[in-house]
C-alpha positions in Angstrom: 131.7 99.0 63.9 131.1 98.4 67.6 133.4 99.7 70.5 135.3 96.4 70.7 136.2 96.5 67.0 137.1 100.2 67.2 139.3 99.6 70.2 141.2 96.8 68.5 141.7 99.1 65.5 142.8 102.0 67.6 145.2 100.0 69.7 146.7 98.2 66.7 147.2 101.4 64.6 148.8 103.3 67.5 150.7 100.4 69.2 149.0 101.4 72.5 147.9 104.8 73.8 151.0 106.3 75.4 154.3 107.8 74.4 157.1 109.7 76.2 157.8 113.3 75.3 160.7 115.5 76.5 159.6 118.8 78.2 162.8 120.6 77.3 164.6 121.2 74.0 167.5 118.9 73.1 168.8 120.1 69.8 172.5 121.0 70.3 175.5 120.2 72.6 174.7 123.0 75.0 171.2 121.7 75.6 172.6 118.2 75.9 175.1 119.3 78.5 172.4 120.9 80.5 169.8 118.1 80.2 172.4 115.4 80.8 176.0 115.3 81.8 177.7 117.4 83.2 174.8 119.8 84.1 172.5 117.1 85.5 174.9 116.4 88.3 173.9 119.6 90.2 170.2 118.7 90.8 171.4 115.3 91.8 173.7 116.9 94.5 170.9 119.1 95.7 168.6 116.1 96.1 171.3 114.2 97.9 171.7 117.1 100.3 168.0 117.4 101.0 165.6 114.7 99.7 162.7 117.2 99.7 164.4 118.8 96.6 163.2 115.8 94.6 159.9 117.6 94.3 161.6 120.7 93.0 164.0 119.2 90.5 162.2 116.1 89.2 158.9 114.8 87.8 158.0 113.2 91.1 155.5 115.8 92.3 153.3 115.4 89.2 153.7 111.7 88.5 151.6 108.7 89.6 152.2 105.0 89.1 149.2 103.0 87.9 150.1 99.5 89.1 148.4 96.1 88.8 149.2 92.4 89.0 146.4 91.6 86.5 144.4 89.5 88.9 141.0 91.3 88.6 140.9 93.3 85.4 137.6 95.1 84.7 135.0 92.3 84.3 137.6 90.0 82.8 139.0 88.5 85.9 142.5 87.1 86.4 144.0 87.7 82.9 147.5 88.4 84.0 150.0 91.3 83.8 150.5 91.5 80.1 146.8 91.4 79.2 146.2 94.2 81.8 148.5 96.6 79.9 145.8 98.2 77.7 143.7 99.0 80.8 146.7 100.6 82.7 147.6 102.6 79.6 144.0 103.8 79.4 144.1 104.8 83.1 147.3 106.7 82.5 145.7 108.6 79.6 142.8 109.6 81.7 145.1 111.0 84.4 146.7 113.2 81.8 143.5 114.3 80.0 141.5 115.2 83.1 144.1 116.3 85.7 147.3 116.9 83.7 149.0 114.3 85.8 151.8 112.2 84.2 151.0 108.5 85.0 153.1 105.5 84.2 151.5 102.0 83.7 153.3 99.3 85.6 152.1 95.7 85.3 153.9 93.4 87.8 154.4 89.7 87.0 153.6 88.3 90.4 150.5 87.7 92.4 152.3 86.9 95.6 151.2 89.8 97.9 154.4 90.1 99.8 156.5 90.1 96.7 154.2 92.7 95.1 154.4 95.0 98.1 158.2 94.7 98.1 158.5 95.5 94.4 156.2 98.5 94.6 157.9 99.8 97.7 161.3 99.6 96.0 160.3 101.5 92.9 158.2 104.2 94.6 160.9 106.9 94.7 160.0 108.2 91.2 156.3 108.8 92.1 154.3 111.3 94.0 151.4 108.8 94.4 150.5 105.1 93.8 147.2 104.2 92.1 146.6 100.5 92.6 144.4 99.0 90.0 142.6 95.7 89.3 144.0 93.6 92.2 141.8 90.8 93.5 140.1 90.8 96.9 141.0 90.1 99.7 144.6 90.6 98.7 144.0 94.2 97.7 143.2 95.2 101.2 146.5 93.9 102.7 148.5 95.3 99.8 147.0 98.8 100.1 147.4 98.8 103.9 151.0 97.6 103.9 152.1 100.0 101.1 150.5 103.0 102.8 152.3 102.0 106.0 155.6 101.7 104.1 155.4 104.8 102.0 155.1 108.6 102.6 153.1 109.2 99.4 149.4 108.5 98.8 148.4 104.9 98.0 144.9 104.6 96.6 143.2 101.4 95.3 140.8 102.9 92.8 138.6 99.9 92.5 137.8 100.3 96.1 137.7 103.9 96.9 137.2 105.5 93.5 134.1 103.4 93.0 132.8 104.1 96.5 133.2 107.9 96.1 131.3 108.0 92.8 128.6 105.7 94.1 128.1 107.8 97.2 127.8 110.9 95.1 125.2 109.2 92.9 123.2 108.0 95.9 123.3 111.4 97.5 121.8 113.0 94.4 119.3 110.2 93.6 117.8 110.4 97.1 117.2 114.1 96.5 115.1 113.3 93.5 113.0 110.5 95.1 112.7 112.4 98.4 114.2 109.7 100.6 116.7 109.8 103.5 120.0 107.9 103.5 119.4 107.0 107.2 116.0 105.4 106.5 116.5 103.4 103.3 117.5 99.8 102.7 120.4 99.3 100.4 121.2 95.9 98.7 124.8 95.5 97.5 125.8 92.7 95.2 129.5 91.9 95.4 131.6 91.6 98.5 135.0 92.2 96.9 137.1 95.3 96.8 134.5 97.7 95.4 131.6 96.3 97.3 133.4 96.5 100.7 134.5 100.1 100.1 131.1 101.1 98.9 129.5 99.7 102.0 132.0 101.4 104.4 131.7 104.8 102.7 127.9 104.7 102.7 127.9 103.8 106.4 130.2 106.7 107.1 127.8 108.9 105.1 124.9 107.9 107.3 123.4 104.7 105.9 122.0 102.3 108.5 120.5 99.4 106.7 122.7 97.6 104.1 122.5 94.0 103.1 125.4 92.5 101.1 125.3 89.3 99.0 128.0 87.5 97.1 128.0 84.4 94.9 127.2 82.2 97.9 124.3 84.3 99.2 123.7 87.0 101.8 126.5 87.8 104.2 125.4 86.9 107.7 127.6 87.1 110.8 126.0 83.8 112.0 127.6 82.0 109.1 130.8 80.4 110.3 132.0 79.6 106.8 132.7 83.2 105.9 136.2 84.3 105.1 137.9 86.8 107.4 137.1 89.7 105.0 133.5 88.4 104.6 133.0 88.3 108.3 134.2 91.8 108.8 131.7 93.0 106.3 128.9 90.9 107.8 129.5 92.4 111.2 128.6 95.9 110.0 125.7 95.0 107.7 122.5 92.8 107.7 121.5 93.7 111.2 118.3 91.7 110.8 120.2 88.6 109.9 118.4 88.0 106.6 119.3 84.8 104.8 119.0 83.6 101.2 120.4 85.0 98.0 120.4 88.2 96.0 116.6 88.1 95.4 116.0 88.0 99.2 118.6 90.8 99.7 116.8 93.0 97.2 113.3 92.6 98.5 112.0 95.9 99.9 115.3 97.6 99.1 115.3 101.2 98.0 118.7 101.1 96.4 120.5 98.3 94.5 124.2 98.6 94.0 125.8 96.0 91.8 129.6 95.5 91.6 129.5 91.8 90.8 128.6 89.9 87.7 126.6 90.3 84.4 123.0 89.4 84.1 122.3 88.3 87.6 119.4 90.6 88.2 116.0 90.4 86.6 113.2 92.9 86.2 111.1 90.7 88.5 113.7 91.2 91.2 113.5 95.0 90.7 109.8 94.7 91.0 110.2 93.4 94.6 112.1 96.5 95.6 110.3 99.5 97.2 108.6 102.2 95.1 110.9 104.8 93.4 113.7 102.2 93.3 117.2 103.3 92.5 119.5 100.8 90.6 123.2 101.1 89.9 124.3 98.0 88.0 128.0 98.5 87.5 129.4 95.2 86.4 131.7 95.9 83.4 131.5 95.6 80.5 128.1 93.9 80.9 125.9 95.1 83.8 123.9 93.0 86.3 120.8 94.3 84.5 120.4 96.5 81.5 118.6 99.9 82.1 115.5 99.0 80.0 115.0 95.8 82.0 115.5 97.7 85.3 113.0 100.3 84.3 110.5 97.6 83.2 110.7 96.3 86.8 109.9 99.7 88.2 113.2 101.4 88.8 113.0 105.2 88.3 116.7 106.0 88.4 119.2 103.6 86.7 123.0 103.9 86.3 125.7 101.6 85.0 129.4 101.7 84.5 129.1 102.2 80.8 129.5 105.4 78.8 126.8 104.5 76.3 124.0 104.8 78.9 122.9 107.7 81.1 124.2 108.0 84.7 127.6 106.4 84.1 129.0 105.5 87.5 132.7 105.6 86.6 135.8 106.0 88.6 137.2 108.5 86.1 134.9 111.1 87.8 136.9 110.8 91.0 140.5 109.6 90.7 142.0 112.4 88.5 140.7 115.1 90.9 141.6 113.1 94.0 145.2 112.7 92.9 145.4 116.2 91.6 144.3 117.5 95.0 146.6 115.1 96.9 149.6 116.0 94.8 148.9 119.7 95.1 148.6 119.4 98.9 151.7 117.1 99.0 149.6 114.8 101.1 151.2 111.7 102.6 148.0 109.7 102.2 144.3 109.9 101.1 142.1 110.0 104.2 138.5 109.2 104.8 137.7 113.0 105.1 139.4 113.5 101.7 137.2 110.8 100.1 134.0 112.2 101.6 135.0 115.7 100.4 135.4 114.3 96.9 132.0 112.6 97.0 130.2 115.8 98.0 132.2 117.9 95.5 131.0 115.4 92.8 127.4 115.5 93.9 127.3 119.3 94.3 128.7 119.8 90.8 125.1 119.4 89.6 122.7 122.1 90.9 119.7 120.6 92.7 117.3 122.2 90.2 119.2 120.5 87.3 118.9 117.0 88.7 116.9 114.5 86.5 116.3 110.8 86.5 118.8 110.5 83.7 121.2 113.1 85.1 122.2 112.4 88.8 125.9 112.3 88.3 128.0 114.6 86.2 129.7 113.6 82.9 133.4 113.4 83.0 133.5 116.3 80.5 131.5 118.5 82.9 133.4 121.8 83.0 135.6 122.2 86.0 134.8 118.8 87.5 138.3 117.5 88.3 139.3 120.9 89.5 136.4 121.1 92.0 137.2 117.6 93.3 140.9 118.6 93.6 140.2 121.7 95.5 137.9 119.9 97.9 140.5 117.1 98.5 143.3 119.6 99.0 141.2 121.6 101.5 140.2 118.5 103.4 143.9 117.5 103.8 144.9 120.9 104.9 142.1 121.0 107.5 143.3 117.8 109.0 146.8 119.0 109.5 
């Protein structure tokens, strides 16, 4: 039985992956009167008198909303709000397992950005943070920006920043193994959507100088007047040599390939055109841009994917539980660039340098203390900024 069949069986037998449990006993009238009326009136009064008491008397301080419109789900595309529920349930389960955060999946039946922003803003009172998930680009940029402006709790689009944090950690450790410098290498990125844009920006912040981005139409070039506004913004900070062509041209003489795009679009011959000691992160899900055996056939020495059944899984689950744990513990109002960088370095340093191998450049999610280390680094970064 493969993972797809197992997943269908698991979801069918359990009717999903989540349930609601009460934290307190509710077995008699005295407990009922304390949990609900009349006793519950008193914490309500305390919160009405001072809204900060909501963190003292309710679930808000340890609860995150996992919210989508179903417009860009995994590698499945725009499958809608109902079809996105299994993924949001899974994300909520990961929050609980790896950071002891209570997360609520919310799938909203509109892909109108303004309406989506309005709905999320109006339901935010219950939550200590908002994890945006699987929202298509470029809408996701506006949605995250407007929500963070409207709200006083962290708003984090995981497909952008979670991916960028884990990729940056993987690049940091991989370059140690191949003895190359981030400032001197060429990086080819396939995919100019939410994840690709965030990866590029974070790598540039970390010190990268030479990044070339391509999408389905070819290499992004600031001389191309047909680019969208989001595409032009990305082109202005990449491809300084104004290279033209497609993905093959972008990958030529690159040291690192990062794929956040589509399955099967990279060949071993394209890997062969990269520089020696090539690093390949093919993260399209569930099918990567190139499978590890084909990438190694082309000459790649370090290969990672987004899948758990191959070594070097580049997976957001390495980052988002600890990031939100740290943000909630710090009572942060937002997740800053410094907090993201701190998370990336905490991830990278969780593996001792002498333990690094070609098939072990990023920790497994079950690595002891991983989420706790990320959380501490994120909390410390927030406190240092205040």
